[in-house]
N, C-alpha and C positions, 0 to 999 in steps of 0.2 A: 718181624718178631716183636712180641710184647716185652714188658719189663715190669719189675716190681716198683711201686711208688708208695708214698705215705699219704694217708687220709687223715686230716685233723678231726678231732671230736671236741664236743663242747667243753670238756673239763681240762683242756690244754694238752691232752695226750694225742697220740696218733697211732694208727695201725697200718699194717702192710696190706697191699692189694695188688693184684696182677692186672695191668692195663693193656688192652689191645686197641689199636686205632685203625681205621679203614685205610687201605692202600691209597696213598696220595695220587698215584698216577691214574686211578680209576674213579675217585670220588672227589668232588669239590663242593664247597658250600657248607653251611651248618648241618651237623649230623644229629639224628636222634641217638639216645643213649640207653643202655641196659645194664643193670646190675645183675650179675649171674651169681646166684647163691648155691654153693656146691652141696654135695652129700656129706655124710659124717667124715668122709676121707679128706675133706677140706680142699685147699687150693692145690690139688695134685695135678699131674700131667693131663688127665682127662678134663678136669675143670678148666684148665688153661686152654685146652683145645676147643672147648665149647665157646669161650670168649673169642678165640681166633676165627671160628666159623662165622660168628655174628659180625665181627669186624670185616670179614671178607664180603659180607652182604651190605656193608655201609653203616654199621652201627659202631659207636663208641662202646666198648664193652669192658666192664670192670668186675673182677672176682675178689671179694673181700675175705680176709682171714676171719673165719667165724669164731675161732677159739682164742683170739688174741688176748682176751682178758684172763684166760686160764693158762694156756701154754702157747705163746706166740710162735708161729712158724712150724706148727705140727701139721705137715702135709703128708698124707698117708698113702701107701700103696694098697693095691687090692689083695690083701692077704688075710687069713683068718685072725692072725694076731692083731693086725691093724684095725680090723673090724671091731674087735673087742675094745681096743683103745679108743676108737672113735665113739663107740656107744657109751663108754665111761665118761668121755668128755661131754657128750650130749646130756648125760644125766646131771651134770654140774652146770649146764649152761643157763645163764640168766636171759631168757628169751626177750623180756621187755627191754633190757639193755641192748640186745642184739638188734631189735627193731630201731632203736635210736641210732645205733651205729650204721644201719642201712640208710637211714635218713641223711646221715653225714655223707655217705657215698653219693646219694642222689644230689645233694646240694653241691658237692664238689664237681660232679659231672656237669650239672646245669650251668655252673660258673665258668666252664671252659670257653675259650674264644671260638672253638670249632664246634660247639654244641648248639642245637636249635632250641634248647630250653625244656624239651620234653624228655622224660626218663621213666623207664619201666623197670620192673623187677621180675626175673625168671628164676625159679628155684626148683631144685631136685631133691627128693627125699626129705632130709632135715631142712634143706633149703626151700623145699616146697611148702613146708609148714611156715617158715619164716616169711616167705613171700606172701602167703595168705594173711599173716598177722600184720605185715607191712601195709597191706591194702586196707586193713581195719584201723590201725593206729598211726600209720605213717603217711607219707606224702607222695607216693609214686603216682604216675599218670595211668598206669595199668599194671596188672600182675598176672603172671602165668605160673601155675604150680603143677609140677610133675610128681605124681604119687607122693604127696605130702604126708609125712608121718604124724600120727596122733591127732589128726584133725577132729576126731570125735570129741576131744577135750574142749574144743572151741566152737561147737555148734551154736552156742548161744550168741556168738559174735557174728554169725553169718549175716543177720539183718543189718549189721553195722558196716559191712563191707561197702565202701563208698566209691570205688573206682571200677572200671571195666575189668572183669576177671575171667580167666579161662583155667579150669582145673582138669588135669588129665589123670586118668586112672587106668589100671590094667585089669582085664577080666580074670587073669590067672595070678594076680598079686596075692601072695600069702602074708605079706608084711602089712599092706594097707588094703583091707578088704574092699572090693569094688562096691559093696553095699553102701559105703560112706557117701557115694555120689548121690544116691536117692535120698539119704538123710539130709544132705546139704540142700537138695532141691526142695525138700519139705520145709526147711527153715528160711527159704528165700522170701523176700517181700516183693510186692508188685512193683514193677518198674526197675528192679535191679538188673544191671548189665552183667549177668553172671551165667556162665555156661559150664556145665560139667560134661565130660566125655569119658566113656568107658571103652577102651580100645580092645577089640576082640583078640583072644588068644595071647594077650600081652602079660608078661610077668612083671614083678617089681624090678625097676632098673631097665625097662625096655628101651630107653634112649641112651644107654651107656655104650655108644658106638665104639667098636674096637675091643670090647670086653664082654664076657658073659655077664648077664643074660640078654644081650642086645636082640631086639626084634625089629628088623628093617622096615617091615610094613607098618607097624604101629608107630615107629619113630618118624617115618616119612609123613604119615597122616597128621601126627601131632605137630610136626614142624610147619606143615602147610597152614594148619589152623592157628598156630602161634604167630606166624608171620602176618597172617591176615589181621589178627587183633592188633599187633604192633603197628602195622601200616595205618590202621583206622584210628589209633589213639595217639601215636607218637609222630606220625608223618611218614611219608614214603622214603625209605632208606635208599632206594634206587634213584630218587630224584637228584638233580644237580650233579649227575654223573658226567665226568669229563669225557669227551670223545677223543680216542687215540688219534694221533696224527697219521695221515696216510702218505706223507711225503716220501 
């Protein structure tokens, strides 16, 4: 099981984040790391479960409190009331400060003795937007965005995306129109390592496993593509796996 820890930031403050580490009995040696950026519901049970699944595949996984500068510790359930609260918090969010906070998480992960020095960012919904912006303004080694909100506001930043990137969208997403994928492609420059994927018949939130509107086929395809990018850019998380004793 994971636990909450504190991540220091440049101004002397710190914020809460959920950390999951790979099972020691299965993995040995320095590990690649991922920062998991959650939806507007913040570090709720589902987001912590995402970190747990990545840890089980050999990654150090950290989920930061996205709203700590506004209302620390607001981790929301999937209810209509919480959705409205999350959207209100998002409306007040300083995204540039959030990108700096993500960089603090990347620095902290890379500094661990069990880390291999490579760290990526994976974001969902609001987190998908922040993952994209981290790839433009921050220091990740790769980014993955799942149905990132309001990316149309940042199309002018697409040419500045400087790390390998994979952006997932859903064909039936009414919150993030799938047409944004083609708009991003039109703003790409030659040589950018940037892939957009529109998953057939997939709604917004298609990777929210265990909750509506989960789409198992789209989620499995996106996960396979995501792990391929992470292996290519961060190192093989299955490497240095310890062999169980057969005594």
